[in-house]
C-alpha positions as CSV (number, residue, x, y, z in Angstrom):
1,M,67.3,34.8,65.9
2,K,63.8,36.3,65.6
3,N,62.3,37.6,62.4
4,E,60.5,40.7,63.5
5,Q,58.6,43.2,61.4
6,T,58.2,46.7,62.7
7,C,55.9,49.5,61.8
8,T,58.8,51.8,61.0
9,K,59.5,50.0,57.6
10,T,58.5,52.3,54.8
11,R,56.3,51.0,52.0
12,E,54.8,52.5,48.9
13,V,51.1,53.3,49.1
14,A,48.7,54.1,46.2
15,I,45.0,54.8,45.6
16,E,43.2,52.6,43.2
17,L,41.2,55.4,41.6
18,G,38.9,53.1,39.5
19,D,37.3,52.0,42.8
20,C,37.4,55.4,44.5
21,R,34.2,57.2,45.1
22,S,35.9,60.5,46.2
23,C,34.7,60.4,49.8
24,Q,37.9,62.3,50.8
25,G,38.2,60.1,54.0
26,C,41.9,59.4,53.1
27,I,42.6,63.2,53.1
28,D,40.7,63.7,56.4
29,L,42.6,61.0,58.2
30,N,46.0,61.4,56.5
31,P,46.4,64.9,55.0
32,D,50.2,64.6,55.0
33,V,50.0,61.5,52.8
34,F,46.8,62.2,50.7
35,Q,45.7,65.5,49.0
36,W,42.9,66.6,46.7
37,D,43.6,67.5,43.1
38,E,41.1,70.3,42.3
39,A,41.8,70.2,38.5
40,L,41.1,66.4,38.3
41,D,38.6,66.3,41.1
42,M,40.1,63.3,42.8
43,P,42.5,62.4,45.6
44,Y,46.2,61.7,45.0
45,V,49.1,60.4,47.1
46,C,51.4,63.3,47.9
47,R,53.9,61.2,49.9
48,S,54.1,57.6,48.7
49,K,56.6,56.3,51.1
50,V,54.8,55.7,54.4
51,T,54.9,53.3,57.4
52,E,52.1,50.9,57.8
53,E,51.1,52.6,61.0
54,E,50.6,55.9,59.1
55,V,47.9,54.5,56.8
56,R,46.5,51.6,58.8
57,D,43.4,53.5,59.9
58,I,42.4,54.7,56.4
59,M,43.1,51.3,54.9
60,N,40.7,49.8,57.4
61,T,38.0,52.5,57.0
62,C,38.1,53.3,53.2
63,P,34.6,52.3,52.0
64,E,35.9,50.9,48.7
65,G,39.3,49.5,49.9
66,C,41.2,51.8,47.5
67,I,44.2,52.4,49.6
68,V,46.8,49.7,48.8
69,F,50.5,48.9,49.2
70,V,52.2,48.6,45.8
71,D,55.4,47.1,47.0
72,C,54.2,43.6,48.0
């Protein structure tokens, strides 16, 4: 029996705001997962349950590495 992981498994994603420099790249690449809070002037996760495939690009391109999985 093979132990296969698929990209369809949902995981919980978060933004480590202490490291974030508010470039808004996460919002540009994943607007259905990340949004901008005008009152706080920072990004936030609007849909925390995602597949790895949905956030792979932003995790690889975030200049500060702020996008993380919190369920590992």
